[in-house]
Steps between C-alpha positions, in 0.01 A plus 500: 500500500235770541619852576232540769253286694139585591534354851742292708295190415614541137871494586712207379504185717130544591246258352309782330777514239475142380172453317388147413664308784332251734697374798517129568638275772842348419365144505243584228755498216334327200838385368611495138728731302252779429494824690711798600822516702617749761862388499729691736873531543516690827283806433539474122207369294549296184323654200494451125478750219306407190401740220578793727278373782626405846331185630527241773639162394227254402490123444800311635731706718800598282758480784583244769346557844675495836184372675162353400252753355217637711152537356347845564171485311378589150601795283275559200360151551841326494698359795750740656803363684793652687849356532857590581746459216833325522734796556774347285280432197540710185210709376391362160472714187184709486474524879640745754499564875352827627520632857175546690669789684598701192373858474371435147484123450445356153165345587145617546338566836320163507822305435682703766224434753485128424878481532469662843238246608727218384796643693293533816349151478834332425664685790228370731538143370880513529469602867220261598661157469525458876267574790594810700350342814672160516746497208352199321405489133190670357262371236248694284146555627269351232303758305659801674807721508635354820748258654440267792756333724515123457587461868316753718229602252571874524373683189708764321353749251668765283668764712422855387669777698315833547702819463413869507631770269415868542541835332534776762406852392528856621419810291695479173726216617513121543720284720717258300761250613792317347672166564868457413435198277266687265608642162680836520284793611181292527265586787177337607263486798515380859391135515519207739349184641231487765593401853298286741188675627507785248229619266611640165464864604710443814771337286503807273554739792768279658698442180510869408608599851761222526658558159482879473411653838185654350156479665193464278125553525187453284615156383276382212497171314533527119532147361726195483728304271616141507881504502633149431866559591460272671150525658392844622169683488571874486226710661531860380420808709518878488569701817558860603800642681431553871842604630862409559835546324657240274729256677601215269498145637837407352450127547212521250562804280777694332299822482161658563395851406215727398473559125303768323219345295637703206856367534491126571801265472520172308189303598400130508359340181136574423409132553535543879251628756777730624496684169119492484481679836761758397331572168154515656582725795763732352262652246 
């Protein structure tokens, strides 16, 4: 993984990282045994190592699948398909499973990003078998990424959930937060989902006030990152301290505090927009 990124658009899980990839509708699969595989066991991607190079599996899938594969498009001119692996199957020699959530995964940024796309698409398919309006079965919409109810005709398309994440600053300090489930001593930024009727900037102000008791001003958009765990779009902001004393929302956080920019705690991995914002605005 790179040690730094020129902009949020270049962060992992964004299309900019992939290169020669053309999306295709799932019913456009040309068939055959050629092509690349994005084979997932949970959030772990199946990879192979050959002559010191880490590559995606190619040709016939080397492990049994739990469900039919899903065609995603073409990578370097060859078909690219995603599938979920049989959890009980053994990994064959020469292959290994690598977590998409690792701080330093053994894969390049394009493979990581493609694995994230596969995870997001498979999550959507797994949760779109039935119509949310009437409960009857769905069927694919020809030539599109969509599902349509066989009974009432209601159309369902991939659900992407917008979230905000913000670095709050005052002279020489930044506001960082911690959840109990995170690794020891790791802190990150205030983040949360939008509510009905909110714009992104309003969500920033509300989330910071709710979680930490701090009021903010001068809210500015920085950039965004696709976050396929399972299907968020993280919109990143920077804001200035406007007032208030820290009061931790204990239902959400274990801790929140001001840190000197010269004495920061353990931070999120550099592949995240949280870390991008911290690195960019603590200089």
